N, C-alpha and C positions, 0 to 999 in steps of 0.2 A: 468505412470509406477512408481513403488516404489521398494525399496530394503532394506534389513537390512545390517548393517555394523558390522564387527569385529572392535571394536573401538581401534585404536592405542593408546598406553599409553604415556602420557607425562613423561619424565624421573623423577622419584621420586614420581609420583602420586600414590594415593591409588589404589591398584589393587584388593581390596575386591569387589567381584561381587555385582552388584546392584540388590537387591531383590525387588525393587519397580516395579510396572507394567510399561512396556515400550510401546512405540508406535509401533504398528505392521505394519502400513503403513507409509512409510517415503519418503517424496518427495526428488528428487535429489537435488533440490535447498536448502533444509534444511540440507541435508547431506553435501553439499558443504559449507554451512555456518559454520557448526560445525568443518569441516576440517580447515577452515580459522581461527577460534578461536584457535584451537589447535596449528596451525602453529604460530600464533601471540604470544601465550604464550611461545613458545620455543625460541623466539627472546630475551627474558629477560635473563640477565646473571644469572648463577647459584646462585650467592650470593643474588641477588635480589629475586629470587624465594624462597630461604631458609628464607630470611627476611620476605617475605610475609606469609610463613607458620607459622612463629613464632609470628606474630602479634596476640595477644589474641582476640578472638571473645567475645563481651560483652554477659554477661549472659542474658537469657530471662527476661523480666519484671516479677518480682515476683507476684504470685497470691495475690489478695487483696479482702477481703470479701466486698460485696456491697449488699445493699438491692435492689433487682430487682423484677419487676413484673414476672409473670409466663413466663419462658423462651420460646422463639419460638421453634417449633418442629424442631429437627435436627435428623440426622441419629443416630441410637442407639449407634453406636460405639463411638460417640462423646458427647452423651447427658449428661454424668456425669462430663465433664471437668469443672473446676471452672472458674468463670469470672476473668478477669485480669484488670489491670490498662488500661484505654483506650489508644489506639494508634491512633492518628489522622493523616490521610493522606490528603494532599492537591493535588487535581487533576486539572491541568491546561488544559482546553479544553474539550468541550462536543461533540466531534466527536465520531466515532466508538470506538476508543481506550479508551478515557476517560469514556464513558458510560459503556463499557464492564468491565473496571477495577472496576468501582463502583458496577456493578452487582456481580462481584466476591466478593468484600469486603462486600456486603450485606449478603452473606452467612456466614460471620465471625463475625457478630455483637454480637453474644452471647459470643464471645471470646474477646470482647473489641475493635474491629477494627472499626473505624469511618472514615468518609471522608467528604470532601466538594469539589464540582466542581465549578471552576471559568471559566465561558464562556464569551469571549469578545463580541460576537454578542448579541445585546439587544433583538432580536426577535425570534431566532430559535436555535435549536440544530441540530447536524448531521454532521457538517463539510462537507465532500465531498459526503455525502448522502443528496443530495439537489435536490428538484423537483420544477419546475415552472409550475403553473397552469394558463392557459389563461382564461380571464374573459370577453372579449369583445364579442359582438354579441350574437348569440345563442350557447354559449359555452356548450359543453357536457362533460360527465364524462371522455372521452378520449382526451380532449383538454389539454394535459400536456406533459412535457418531463423531463427526468432525466438529469439535468445539470452535475451531477457527476456519481457515480456508477449506472450502468443500466442493466448489464447482468452478469449471474453467471453460469459457467460450473459445471455440476455435476460430478466432478472428486474427487479422494480421498483427496487431500490436501485442498479442499474446504469444507470438511465435517463440520468444525466448523461454517462456514457461514450458512449452511443449518440447523444446530442444533440451531443456534440463531434464524432463522426464526420460527422454531417450538416453541422455548422458549417464543417468544413474540406473538405467535398466528397468524402468517402470512403464508399463503400458496402461494408459487410462481406459476406463470403460465408459460407455454412453451414460450421460446424465439426462434424465427426463425433466425438462423445465416446466412443461405444462401439458395437460391432456384435457379434452372437452368435458370430462366428468368432474374435474376439480371444482371445488365449492367456493362460492362467494356468499358470505353471510353478513349482511349489514342491516341495521335498523330492524333487527329481529325477523329478517326475511332471508331465506336461503334460495339461491339459484346456482345452476351450474355455469361454468365459463361459457359454454355454448349457448345457454339460454340468455345470458347477458349480451352476448354478441348478436344474437338473433332479435333481441328486443328492439322495437321501434321507439321506445320511451327514452327520453334523456335522463329520466329518474326511475330506473327499473326497481329500485328498492323503496320507493315511495317516501322519500325524506321530506318532500314538500318545500325544498329550498327554492327560493325565488331567484330568477335571473339565469337559469340554465338555458343555454342556446344550442347545446349539442351534448354528446356523451363526454364523460370526464376526460378521456384520453385526447379527444379532438379539441376540447377547450384548452387543455394544457398546451397542446402543440400550436394552437392558434396564437398563443402568447410568445412562445419560444422559437417557433419555426422560422420567423423572419431572420433571426440571427443565424440559425443553421443554414438557411438558404444563402445568405450573404457570404458565409464562410466557405461554403461549397463552391460558389461562383468565383470568388477571389479572396483568398485568405487574408492578405495584408489589410485590404480595405474593410473586410468583414470583421476582422479582429479589432480594428480601430473603432468601428461602430459599437462592438460589444463592450469594449473597455470604457466607453462613455458611461456605462451602467454598472461597472465593477463594484462600485460602492453600495449598490442596492442588493438587498436580499431578494430572493425569488418572490416572497410575499409582498415586499414593498413595490417591486416592479409591477406586479400584476394589479395591485390596488391603486397605486399613485401615478404610474407612468402609463403602462399598457401599450401594446402594439397598435399602431395606427390610431392612438388615442382611445382605444377601447379598454376601459378599466373595469375590473371585476369587484363587486362588493365583497366585504370580508367574509360573508357567509359562503359565497361561491368559492373563494380561495380556500376556506376551511374544507369545503366539500371536495375540491380537487385534491388537496393534500391528503385527506382521509383515504381516498380511493387510489391515488397514484403513488403514495410514499408513506412515511411514518409521521406521527404527531410532532409538529413543530420543525420538521426537516426543511420546510420552505423558508426557514430562517437562515439557511446556508446562502452563500453568494449566488446570485443569478448566473454568474459566470460558471460556477460549478455545475448548475443544473443544465446549462446549454452544452457544456463540454461533455458531461456525462451522457447526454442524449446523443451527441455526435459519435462518441466512442462506441455506442451500442446500435448505431443506425446502419445495420448490415442486413436488414430484411428479415423475413420470417424463417429463413432456411439455415440459420446459424446452428451448428452442432455444438452441444455442450458435453463435457466429460467430467468424471470424478475418478478417485483412486480407490479401487477395491481394497478394503482393509484399512483405509484412512490415509489422509494426506501427510500425517506425521512420518510415514515411511519414507517420503521424499527427503525430509531433513535427515533422517537416520542414515539413509544411503549416502547422502552428501558427506556426512561426518565420517562414515566408515572409509571413504575413499581418500580422505585428507592425508597429506604427507607431513604437515606441520603439527604443532602442539595445540590441542584442544583441552582446556582445563575447566571442569565443572565446579560449582560451588565457590566461584571467585567473584565476590561482590565488590565492585569498584567503589571506592570512597572519594577519591580525588584524582583530578587530571591537572597537570601543570606543565608549562614550558620550563625547561632547565635554563639556568643562567648561563649566557654565553661566556666563553673564556676571554673574549676580547670585548671590553665595554663599547657600546655604540653599534654593535653588530646584532644581527638577528640570531635567535636561538637555533640550534641544529638538532636538538633532541628534546624529548618530552618524558615526563615521569608519570606513572600511573600507580596510585596507592590502592592496595587491595586490603579488605578487612582481614584482620588477624595475621597480617604479614608485617614484619618489622621494617623491611626495606622496600622502597618503591621499585617498580620495574621500569626500565629505561627502554625507549623505542625511538627510532628515527622518525616515524610517522605514527599517528593514532587515527584509526577509523572507528568512530562511535556509531553504533547502529541502534542504540537503545531509544525507545520513544521519548519524546521531549519531557513528558511528565515524570519519567524516571531519571532523565538526565538532570532535571532540576534538583533532584535529591543528591546529586554528586557535586562535591566541592570543585567549582571551576574558577575560583577567584584567581588562581595562578595562571589562568589562560588569558586574562585581561580581555574578556569578550567585549566588543563595542556595544553601545546601548541598543542599537537596532537589532543586533543578534540576540541580545538578552531578551528584548521585547518579543522577538519571534519565538524563542524557546518558551516564554511564559504564556503567550496568548494564542498561538496557532491552535485552532480548534480541533479537538478530537471528538468523534461521536461516541455515543454509548451503544452497546450491543449485549444482549443476553441470549443464551440458548438453554433450553430445558429439553432433555430427552428421557423417554421412559422405555424400559425393557418390559415388554408384555409377554404373556405365555403363548400367544399366537398372533399372526398377522391379520387382525380383525378388519383392518382397512382394505384388505384385498378380497374380502368375502363378498358373496353375491349381493348383499343389500347395500354395500358401500362402493366397491370396485374403484379404489384409488390406487392405480398402478404407477406410482411416481408422480412428480409434479408438486404443486404448491396450492394450498387453499388459504384464503385470507378472510379476515373478519374485522369488525370494529370493536369486538369484545376484547378484553385485556390480552388474550393470547395472541392476537393479531395475525400471526403467520404460522401455518402448520406445513412441515416439509416431509413428504413421504419418501422413504429411501428408494434410490434408483438401483441399489444392490439387493440381491435376494428376492427380486420380483418372481413370483410364482415358484419359489424354491430354488432359483438359480444361485449357484455359489455356496450352497449349504444352508444350514438352519440359522434362525435368528429372527426375532420379532421386535426390533428396537426402532424407534422413530423420533425425529425432532418434533415434539409436540408444541413447542413455542419458540419462535425466533423473532425477537423484537429489536428495535434500534431507536435512537433518539429518545424523546421523552417517555415513550412506551417502555423502553429498556430501563431507563432510570427508575421508573416506578416498580417494575418487576424486580430490578436489582435490589431494591430495599428489602425484599422478602427472601432473598437468597442468603440464608443464614443456616448452614448445615446443623441439623439436630435440634432445631428450634420449632416452636409453634408457628412462627412466621412462615417458615418454609413449608410447613404442612398446609397452611392457608394457600400458599402459592400452588401447590399440587392440586388441592381441592378446586381452586378456581380454573385451572387448566382442564381438569377432568370434566368440570361442568360445561366449559366451552366446547370441548370435544364432543360431549354428549349431545348438546344442542345442534352443533354444526352437522353432525353425522347421523342424527336421529337415532342415537343409541341410549342405553340406560347408563347413567353415571355409575350406578352400583356395579353393573357388569364390567365396565371399564376398570373400576377399582379392583375388582376381583381378579382381573387378568394382569394387573400390575405386579411385576416381580421386583423391580428396582427402578430408581430414577437418578438422574444427575443433572445439576443446574450450575451454570457458570455465568459470571458477570465480569466482562472484560475491564470495566472501570474499577472494579474492586479487587483487581489482582496486582500484587506489588511489582511485578515485572512487566506490566503493560500500561496501567494507569490510563486506559482508554482503548477503544476498539480499533480505530483507524482515523487518519486525518480527514477532516471534512471542513474546508476553509470557510470562514465567514466573509461577509462583505469587505472588499478591499484587501484582504489578506494575501491573495495570490499576487496582486500587483506590487504590494508594499513590503511583504515579508518573505515570500518564497525565494527571492534572490539571495537573501541572507543565509539560508540553510542549504542552498545548493552550491555554495562557493566554499573553498577551504578557508580556514582562519590561520593567519600567521604562517602560511605555507605548509604546516605540518599536521594540523588538526582538520579532519575530514568528517563530514556528516552524511550518514547513509540511513536507509530505512524508507519505508513507503511514504512517510510524511515529507521526505526530501525529494521525492519523485513527483512527476505530474500524474502518475497512475495510482492515486490513493486507493487503499483497501485491497489492492491486488498484489499477488506474489511478484508479478512482473515489475511492479514499482520498486520492490526491494531489490530485485536482480539488477535493474537498470541503475539504481543508485549505487550499488556495490561496484558495478563496472565503472561508473563515473569516478568514484573515489580512487580506484586503482589507476584509471586514466590520468587523473590529476597528479598522482604520485609520479608516474612515468614522465609527464610533462615537466615536473619539477626538476628531474634529472636530465632533461632534454633527450630522453630515450625514445625518439620517434620510431626507431626500429622496433622497439618492444610494443609501442602503440599499434603498429601494423601487425605485430604478431598476435596480440590478443584479439584484434579485429578479425584476423583470419581464423583464429581458433574458436572464438565465441560469437562471431558475427557483430555487425555494427549495431549501435544503439541509437534510436531516433532522438533521444534526449540530448545527446552529445553535440555541442555546437561546433562550428568550424574552428580550426586552430587559432585564428587571429583573435577571436572573441575569448576563447578559453585562456590563452596566454595573458590577455588583458585582465581577466578575472583573477588569475594567479597573482599578477602584479598588484591589483587592488587589495588582494589579501595581505600583501606585505604592507601596503599603506595603512591598513587598519592597525598596524603594530607601531606606527611612528610615535605615538604619544605614550607608549608603555615605558616603565622604568628601564627596560633594556636599552632603549634608544635615547633616553634622556639622561642617562648616567654620565 
């Protein structure tokens, strides 16, 4: 569901109506983020805001005549604009955000914008768009699984993802989210999804938990639904109500506050968490839980899709079409602002030091897309990051996630005694979630019998992750546990399953050097207090992108939106509103981008964060 907002004005902000095209469909989560930014800006003293407004914005780089070949074809409205002195952008990371930022900058090459992508991985691009292909035995075209992004709902805020698929020439195929025969196995009792739905019992698995007054999904919605209803009715007032509880985790809210004074005992909260999500995931902010629910509140008829052959193909197609430089195996060691030529002025360039290179690389702007756990391993002392930004980089919470896939000799889960044609089965056993492939069903798309036998997150993933040690007895125990769980859930022989196993692959996102976490999942208070720090540029030239800097955590669209925002900020820096209009026309508007008055103020605040650095006090 989406809504439009009457935007509240920051005291003293420009009230001139925005004549630029606006986003017609606006996700609740994005509206929430913009409200956070506005509230954040009101925390600055009036004198600080006035000082920010008085900081002069540098003039755009003056046009400079250059001998150029026949210019590339561009929209007629921009075809006559002169070339300018090149603006070189350094992009750190070739995941979805880095590649998309490069795609946008490619459309501005005729205006002098250039880029260079530095990717630490020596072999691949894509970041969390990562696909593993099995190769043992008679491996077929469907013997693969997506280690990262794997399914995409066709809902309005995901439009940019589907536009990207079309842009790179990929047509997604239907993804099966659930079927009535999928299994729910809890408390050593197995039922189908349909049987759970039809049951009149609040406790169909016989847990004996006291205090259940309805089924799990109903009880969860009874606590969070009041916020959802308030946001739907009137977002500004609903958001104000929700933010009163931003410092609470979902668990704390249900146990100690409760909607209409109805509080749940800890055992009931544990029960709901077990059936609704992952172990200890109710420790996330209640704000996250509410906004997650709203983003997915599109009814039962939402169509889901996946990529035949794996989502990594999207990243590979993006990379193949780039016009700029993409360098693999370039691990960044340090980022720093260059000393300005005139003391007391702001730096105009940045240096990036790459491992095993003698000289740093120089850029006019840097967009870092690396996860904050990895960015913390890069020397940023020369960036003079303010304390609040350092705190955000250090503490913003990333969740754990593991996936384990097995290549079998045949698709046993589709046989007569099991009949799992796509969808997901879940359990309270260590395996937690089993994902049946939506590709290759009944032999469509060629041979292949591989499936995700375990998908875990939060504490469940941390515990399985401890066993993901290739070639060790620990990992053998992991596979034995999963096979045992599969056998019990599907009423199969563990020995038969093991005999059908050809190969396996296990991956822990927290234990990978280039991710150091699966995706952002903010804790209590972090959205209100820290999100503004990572969505604003620092010192005008350093920009942060990636799903953690977007409101759409864990989704490719979050990476895309953050990349768009970073390029948007660079163009505002040079007062190139004509180019802002161009990228809006070419790539569509982004619901996370605020109105120009607020964005300009953010950019000026980014300058103020530099006032106490050696550059300005020399």
